[in-house]
N, C-alpha and C positions, 0 to 999 in steps of 0.2 A: 504493499500499499504506500503511495506517495504521501510524505508528510506535508502539512500545510506549508511550512516555511519553504520545503522544497519546490512545491507547486508555484509559489509567488516568484522564487528565483528563475524557474524555467520560463514562466509568462514573461517576465521582464527581459530576459535573455533573447528570446525570439521575437520581441517587440509586440507582443500581444497585448500590452497595456501596462501602465504603471499604477502601482497601488500604493497609497499612503498609509503609514501607521497612524492610528488614532488612539485615543485614551476614553475610556468610559468608566463611570462610577461603579463599583462592585460592592461597595459597603461604607458604612461610617458608624461611629460610636459617639456618644455624648456622655460627658460627666458634668455634674451640677454642683453648684456651691450651696451647702446646706448645713445649717447650724455650725458655722466656722470651719466646715471641711469640704474639700472636693470629694465627691463619691459618684460611683456609677449611676447612671440614669436610663439610657436605652441604647439599643444597637439595631442595625438593620443590614440586610444582605440582599443585593440586586443581582438576579440571575437572568441571562439572556439564552434563549433558545438557539440551537444551530440555525445559521442563517440570518439571525437578526444582527445586522451590522448598523443599527441606528445609533448615532452618537447622542452625547448628552450636550445640554448648554454648557458654557463654560464662565467661570468667574461670577457665579451667582449664588446667593445663599440658598434659595430654593431651586435647585436644578430642575429642568425639565427632562426626565429620565424615561426613554422608551424602552424599559425593562419588560420582561415576561412575567417574572415573579419577584416579589420581595418579601422578606421574611423578617419580622419585627419581633424583638424580645425586650423585656423590661427587667430592671433589677428589683429584686424583692427583699433586698437588705443583706443578702448573702450570696446570691447567684442570679444569673440571667434565666428568666423563665419565658417559654413562648409566649407571644402575645397576640400577633396578628399577621395575616398572610393575605397579600394581594397578588391577583393573576390578571394579566391582561391577555387579550386576543387582538391580533392585527389582520387586516386583509392584505393582499398583495401589493397594495399601494402604499403600505406603511400606516394606514389610519387605524385607530383603535376602534373595534366594533363591540368589545365587552370588556367590563372590569368587574371581577369578582373579589369580594372580601369574606375572609374566614377568621371567626374568633378561635384562638388556640389554647385558650385557658378558661376553665380547667380541663375541657375536652375540645376537639376540633369540631367546630359547627359553622355552617353557613351563616353569614351576617348580612351583607349588602350586595346589591348588583346594580350596575349601570350598564345599559345597552344603548348602542348608538345606531340609528337607521341613517345610512349615508346615501347620497346620490353618486351619480357617474364621476363627479369630479371630487369625491371625497369630502363634500360639504355635509355638515351633521344637519339633517332634516329633523331628526327627533332624538332626544336624550331622555331616557326613561330611568327614574331612580327607584329602587324597590328595596325593602327589607324582608329578611326571612323570619317567619313567625313560629318556626318548629316544623310545619308541615307544608308551606306554600309561600310563594312570593307575594308580598302585599305592596301595592303601589304607595309610593311617597309623594313624588312630584315630577312633572315632565316639562321639557322645554321644547317648543316646536319652532322651527326657523324656516323662512323662505328667502330665496336668492334670485337676483336677475342674471341676465346671460353672462355678465362679467364676474360672476361669483361674489358679488356684493351682497351681504345679508340685508333684506329689506324689511323683514319683521321678525320679532322674537316674542313668543307668547309663553308665559309661565302659569302653570296650574298646579294646585295642591289636591290631594286626594281627600275627599270628604267621607270616606267610609264605604260608600257604595257608588259614587260617581265622581268625576272631576269638578272641582269647585269653580268658581267664577275665575276667569283669566285675567292676567295682567299683560298688557300688550304695549310693546315698543315699536314705534315705525321709524325707519332711517331713510335718509336721501343722500346722494353722492353727486360729485361733480364729474367732469370728463376724465379726471386723473384717479378716479376711484377714492378720492378723499371724502370722508363723512362730512356732509355739510349741515346736517340736522338730526336731532334725535327727539321723538315726541313720546312721552309716556301717558298711558291711559289705563283706567280701570273700567271693569264692566259694571254697568248699571242694570240690575236685575228687573227694576221698575219699567225702564224704558226699552230694555233689551238692546242697549247700544254702549258703545264705549265713550266714556267721559274723559276729556284731556285732563291731564294733571300738572305736567311740566314740559318744558321744551328748552333745548339748548341748540344753539347756532354756532358753527365753526367756520372761521374765515381764514384763508391760506394766502401766503405771498408767492411770488413767482418760483420760488424753490420748493413749494408744495409743503411748507411749513406752517403749522397753525400760528398765524400772526395774533388772533384774538378769538375770544369766544363770548357769548352771551347766554344768560339763562332767563327764562321766563316762568311765571306761575299763572294757573288759569284762575280767573275770578269774573266768570261771566264774558271774559275775553282775555286775550294774553297781556299780561303785565309784566314790564321789564323789571328784573329783580337785581342782576348783577352782571358784571363782565370782567374778564381777565385779558390782559395785554402782555404777550410774551415778547422777550427780547433775545436777539441771537448775535453772536459774534462771528469771528472768522471761522470758516469750515462749518458754518452752520450750527455751532454748538450753542445750545440753550444757556443763556447768561442770567436769566432770572425772569421775573414776572411782577405785574402790579395787578391787584384784585381790589375792586371797588363795588360797592352796593349803591342802590337807589334809595336816597332818603328824601322825602317830600319833593320828589320830581327832579332832585339833583344828584350828581355823582358825588359819593363821599368815599374818601380812602378807607381801606380796611386792613390790607396786608400787602407787604412786598417782600421780595427775595432777590438776592444778588449772588452771583458765582464769580470767583477769580481764578483764572487759569495761569499755568506757568509758561515758560518759553516754549514748550511742547504742545500746548493748547490742552492740557490736561487739568480738570479741576483740583484745586488744592485748598480753596476756602469757599465757603457758603455762609451766608447769613440771612436772617429773617426778622423783619421789623413789623410791629402793629401801630395802627394810627390811634393816637390819643385824641378822643373827641372832645375832651375838656380843654386841652391846651392847643388842640389843632396842630400837632407836630407828630413826627415819627419817633417811637421809642423802641429800644432793643427788645428782642424776644428770645431768639437763640441763634447760635453759630456752630459751624462744624469746620474742623481743620483736618486735612489729609496729610499723611506722611507717605512718600512714594518710594519704591526701590528704583534700581538702575534701569528697569523696564517700564517704569511709569505706571506700575501697579500699586494700588493702595494697600500698604501693609499696616496702616493705622489709621483710625478715623476717631477723633475726639469730639464728642457732642457736649455743648454747654448751654445751659439756661441762663437768662438774665434774671438776676435777683433785684427786685425792686426795693429791698431794705437796705442792702449794702450798695446798690448801684454798681453792681459788677457781674461779670460772668462767673457762674460756679458750674463745676463738673456735673454732668448727667450720667453719660455712659461713654466707655472707650471700647471700641472694636479693633481686634488685631488679626491678622491673617497671614498665610503663607501660600505660595503658589508651587505648582510643578512646572515642567517646561511646555505643557499644553495650557497654560494660564488657567488651571483648574485649582480651586482650594485644596490644600492638603490639610490645614486645619484653619478654623474660625473660632474666635474667642470674643465673647462679650462680658465686661465687668461693669457694674453700676457703683456710683458714688453714694454712700450712706451718709446723708446730712447729719444724722443724729450722732453716729460715732465718728464722723469725720474720717472715713477711711473707704478704701475700694472694697467690693464685694457686698452684695445683698443676697437675699434668698432668690434662688432661681436663676442666677448667672450660669452661663454654660460655656463648655469647650467642646467643639465637634471636631473629630478627626476624620478625613475621607481618604478611601483607598480605591485605586484604578487598576484596570488591566488594559494592555495594549491589544488592539485588534487590527486587522487589515481591512480597510474600507474598499469595498468594490467587489469583493469575492465572498462566497458562502463560506460560513464557519464549517469547517469539516471535522469537528469533534465527533466522536463515536456517539451513536445514539442508543446504545444498548442500556443506559442508565443515566441518571441525573444525581448530583451530589450537591449538597449545601452545608456549609459550615458556618457557625456563629458561636460567640460574638466576634465582631471584627473591630479592633484585634482582640485577641484572647489573653487571659492573664492566668487564672487558676485552673480553668476548665475549657474545653472545646467541645461544642455539641455537633454531632454527625446526623445528618438527616439524608439518607440515600434511598433511592428507588430504583431497583432494576426492572427491566422490561420482562424478564423471566427469571423466576426463583433459581438460585445456585449458590454452592458453596463459595466463600471467598476469603481472601486474606487482606487484612488492613495493616498499612505500614506508614510510619511517619519517617520522613527523610529530611535531613538539613539541606541547606541551599546548595552545598557541595554535592548532594545526591547521596550521601551516607546514611544507611539505615540506623535510626536511633531507637525504634520501638516497632514491634510487630506482633499480631496476634490473629488467629483464625477464627471464622464464624460459620455456622451451619446454614444450609440453604433456606433462604427466605427472600422474598420480593422487596419488602420494605424493612429498613434498618435505621433504627435510632439508638444513639448511645452518647452518654456523657462521659468524656475521657479526661481524667486528671493529668495536669501537665506538670506535676512536681518533678524536679530534677532536669527540666529543660530550660536552658539559658534563653533570654530574650533575644528575638531575631526572626528571621523568615524559614518557614518549613513548608513541606509538601505532604500532603496526606493522600495515599494512593489506596485504591481498593481494586484488587485484582481478582476477577472472576474467571470462569472457565472459558468464556468467549471474548471477554473485553476488560478494559481497564478504565476506570475513571478517577480523576485526581483533581485536587485544588489546593492552591497555595493559601497559607494563612500566616498571620504574624502573632508572635508571642510579646506581650509588652512587658517590660521590666517593672 
């Protein structure tokens, strides 16, 4: 059998195509500051089926991850226990058609389901959300959308299940210009007395020659449309947003309410931002908050300090501090947020968190050629005292489990009798911190996964 790496080399050698190595998230774990100490909080493992070469977004706290399965576990005070499982199904165009959720504690049970009805362009026509009541799926709410020939969404209707039928709908209607920019959004509610939709709110968006939103206006319905507020956006070089001015209508006149400014460095990267509020008593701007970025050599924010304005001391005081590190793909390797305790005048408050992220390299553009004889999931990521094995063979068979260090040396091994599903918690005492590979060798195939032991 040709190995995946060999196949890529052959394809490139004969000029059949070039394939880039990409990186995707496979796990994260979070620790939380609680009662004066950092303690484990939760962990998640993301699994991609063979052939799934869908990348994740980069440099964002909430990554858009096109995983097939995610396995979540929570800390019970002494160990990680299974908590929740999410499973996604995609069509050949890469659009999600179903999302299933399972509760894993104390037993595995169905929990929630979202199904997506798509058109030929993979636009979501209907999103149906349901919950499992122990014997059947029960409707929760649904979202119905329509589109024009340019795939611009024209309407969005939201309805909640009322026990035996769908309740009154909430309808939003949208319009667009020739560049597919949304120019208006009208919100309505259904009037059962008149069997019509009553308008409630409207927003209008205006664009400059670069298709950037110059300004927007909001209206409320009061027997007719009444102008309520507007926002004016400011742009600098390279069309970077430099701030905004928000004003409201007061007695028929525009009244300042809030404004924001951004300062860039010589590479046009934001390094500072500030927000001010309008003081209606003194008719002047007063400080509200500000933030300062510290950048690394690649102009990535490795620290962001957010401060509030203290009206008593007339000075900025700390609120929270974010810090992060990145890999060569500009993805977070860890993200930390700590808060300022005004009472004890120190950093750290309840629920401050540090999240570590772990990735795998994959070759974009060709199908994943991993063997499909079984699936393997390890958690938590990283491990410390124990590693949990969750393995599923397509066919029951005897197998051997081995743990290897990163140099390929066998450090632990044991055998198991024939079974199709295998779950085991393995103590990691005696193993030093670092990277390891767990291999499960059956009669017909081998499945393996890398994991990390944290010191």
